[in-house]
C-alpha positions as CSV (number, residue, x, y, z in Angstrom):
1,M,-18.7,18.7,-5.0
2,R,-20.6,15.6,-4.1
3,R,-18.7,12.4,-3.1
4,A,-19.5,8.8,-2.4
5,F,-17.3,6.8,-0.1
6,L,-17.6,3.0,-0.4
7,I,-16.0,0.5,1.9
8,V,-15.0,-2.4,-0.4
9,G,-14.5,-6.1,0.5
10,F,-16.0,-9.5,0.0
11,N,-18.7,-11.2,2.0
12,N,-18.1,-11.2,5.7
13,W,-15.1,-9.0,5.3
14,G,-16.1,-6.4,7.9
15,K,-17.5,-3.7,5.6
16,T,-20.7,-3.1,7.5
17,T,-19.1,-3.4,10.9
18,L,-16.7,-0.6,9.9
19,V,-19.6,1.6,8.9
20,Y,-21.3,0.9,12.2
21,D,-18.0,1.7,14.0
22,L,-17.4,4.9,12.1
23,F,-20.8,6.3,13.1
24,G,-21.3,4.6,16.4
25,K,-24.7,3.3,15.4
26,Q,-26.3,0.4,13.5
27,R,-29.5,1.9,12.0
28,F,-29.6,4.5,9.3
29,L,-32.9,6.0,8.2
30,V,-33.7,7.2,4.7
31,G,-33.8,11.0,4.5
32,Y,-31.5,11.6,7.5
33,G,-27.9,12.7,7.7
34,Y,-25.3,11.2,10.2
35,R,-22.0,12.5,11.6
36,L,-19.0,10.3,12.0
37,Q,-18.1,9.7,15.6
38,R,-14.9,11.7,15.0
39,D,-16.6,14.6,13.3
40,V,-15.3,15.8,10.0
41,G,-17.6,18.9,9.8
42,R,-20.4,17.4,7.7
43,R,-23.1,14.8,7.7
44,F,-23.5,11.8,5.4
45,T,-26.3,9.8,3.9
46,V,-25.6,6.2,4.8
47,E,-26.6,2.8,3.3
48,S,-25.1,-0.1,5.3
49,H,-26.3,-2.9,3.0
50,S,-24.0,-4.2,0.3
51,N,-24.6,-5.7,-3.1
52,D,-23.5,-9.0,-1.7
53,D,-26.4,-8.8,0.8
54,T,-29.1,-7.6,-1.6
55,G,-28.0,-8.3,-5.2
56,Q,-27.2,-5.8,-7.9
57,Q,-30.6,-4.3,-8.7
58,R,-31.8,-4.1,-5.1
59,Y,-28.5,-2.4,-4.1
60,I,-28.9,0.1,-6.9
61,D,-32.5,0.8,-5.8
62,L,-31.4,1.3,-2.2
63,I,-28.7,3.7,-3.2
64,D,-31.0,5.6,-5.6
65,K,-33.7,6.0,-2.9
66,R,-31.1,7.3,-0.3
67,V,-29.5,9.7,-2.8
68,R,-32.9,11.1,-4.0
69,K,-34.1,11.7,-0.4
70,A,-30.8,12.9,1.0
71,P,-31.1,16.0,3.1
72,A,-29.5,19.2,1.8
73,D,-26.7,19.0,4.5
74,A,-26.0,15.2,3.8
75,Q,-25.3,15.1,0.1
76,D,-22.2,12.8,0.4
77,L,-22.7,9.1,0.7
78,I,-21.0,6.4,2.8
79,S,-21.9,2.8,1.9
80,V,-20.4,-0.7,1.3
81,L,-19.6,-2.6,-1.9
82,C,-18.6,-6.1,-2.8
83,P,-16.2,-6.0,-5.8
84,S,-18.2,-8.8,-7.4
85,R,-17.8,-9.6,-11.1
86,E,-20.8,-11.9,-11.4
87,P,-23.1,-11.6,-14.4
88,T,-26.0,-10.6,-12.2
89,N,-24.0,-8.6,-9.6
90,D,-21.2,-6.6,-11.2
91,A,-19.6,-3.8,-9.2
92,C,-18.6,-1.9,-12.4
93,R,-22.2,-1.9,-13.6
94,I,-23.4,-0.8,-10.2
95,L,-21.0,2.2,-10.1
96,G,-22.0,3.1,-13.7
97,S,-25.7,3.0,-12.8
98,P,-27.8,6.2,-12.6
99,A,-27.8,5.9,-8.8
100,F,-24.2,6.9,-8.7
101,Q,-24.4,9.6,-11.4
102,P,-24.9,12.5,-8.9
103,F,-21.4,12.0,-7.5
104,D,-18.5,13.9,-8.8
105,E,-16.1,11.5,-7.2
106,I,-16.5,7.9,-6.0
107,H,-13.9,6.9,-3.4
108,L,-13.4,3.2,-2.9
109,L,-11.8,2.3,0.4
110,L,-10.4,-1.2,-0.2
111,L,-10.2,-3.4,2.9
112,R,-6.9,-5.2,2.4
113,Y,-7.7,-7.9,4.9
114,K,-10.7,-9.8,6.0
115,W,-11.5,-8.9,9.6
116,D,-10.0,-12.2,10.9
117,L,-6.9,-12.0,8.7
118,H,-7.9,-15.3,7.0
119,A,-7.9,-13.7,3.5
120,E,-6.3,-10.8,1.7
121,L,-7.7,-8.7,-1.1
122,R,-5.6,-8.9,-4.2
123,I,-5.2,-5.2,-4.5
124,G,-3.5,-5.3,-7.9
125,D,-6.4,-7.4,-9.4
126,I,-9.0,-5.1,-7.8
127,Q,-7.2,-2.0,-9.2
128,A,-7.1,-3.5,-12.6
129,Y,-10.8,-4.5,-12.5
130,F,-11.9,-1.0,-11.5
131,S,-9.5,0.6,-14.0
132,A,-11.2,-1.4,-16.8
133,C,-14.6,0.0,-15.8
134,G,-13.7,3.2,-17.5
135,N,-15.2,5.3,-14.7
136,R,-13.0,8.3,-14.4
137,R,-14.7,9.4,-11.1
138,L,-13.2,6.4,-9.2
139,R,-10.4,6.9,-6.7
140,L,-9.0,3.9,-4.8
141,H,-7.6,4.0,-1.3
142,V,-6.2,1.0,0.7
143,V,-7.2,0.5,4.3
144,D,-5.5,-2.0,6.7
145,E,-1.9,-1.2,6.2
146,G,-0.5,-3.1,9.2
147,V,-2.0,-6.3,10.6
148,S,-0.3,-6.8,14.0
149,G,-2.2,-6.7,17.3
150,S,-5.4,-8.0,18.7
151,D,-8.8,-7.9,16.9
152,Q,-9.7,-4.8,18.9
153,E,-6.4,-3.0,18.0
154,R,-6.8,-3.9,14.3
155,G,-10.4,-2.7,14.3
156,Q,-9.4,0.6,15.9
157,R,-6.6,1.0,13.3
158,R,-9.0,0.2,10.5
159,R,-11.5,2.8,11.8
160,T,-8.7,5.4,12.1
161,Q,-7.4,4.8,8.6
162,A,-10.8,4.9,7.0
163,H,-11.7,8.1,9.0
164,D,-8.4,9.7,8.0
165,I,-8.9,8.9,4.3
166,I,-12.4,10.5,4.4
167,R,-11.2,13.6,6.3
168,S,-8.3,14.0,3.9
169,V,-10.5,13.8,0.8
170,L,-13.0,16.2,2.2
171,S,-10.2,18.7,3.0
172,E,-9.0,18.8,-0.7
């Protein structure tokens, strides 16, 4: 089974930073697989740019290129996604694009809070939006349950929660 794991939040939410922290690196080459710092027994294809960085079509093209050139031992994807509903940058259209067709499941890891706690994702609205997409392969998970502590403690908790969700899904 092939899976995509997408870290979901708005611009400057900490999505890419979480990917960097999960892998312990900031550069991911096309055609290579990468292991999480806390290994889960497999490698991943990684795209650290989001549709809020690149726009809808460029993001789809980046994902498509990574998926087509993924090594045999890195068929699962980890990337980031902004839940944008803009006419030219719509997350539902992105997830329904041919770039995401190879995946049997698409797991959306919703970042409840912006990294600095100045904003909170309206989880109910996001769940309703993605439910309306009609994409039966989508699975939603909430990251950031618990906001106490320093920036460093919250970042560690966010990494641990995201890692545990990925590990749990892969063990099913």
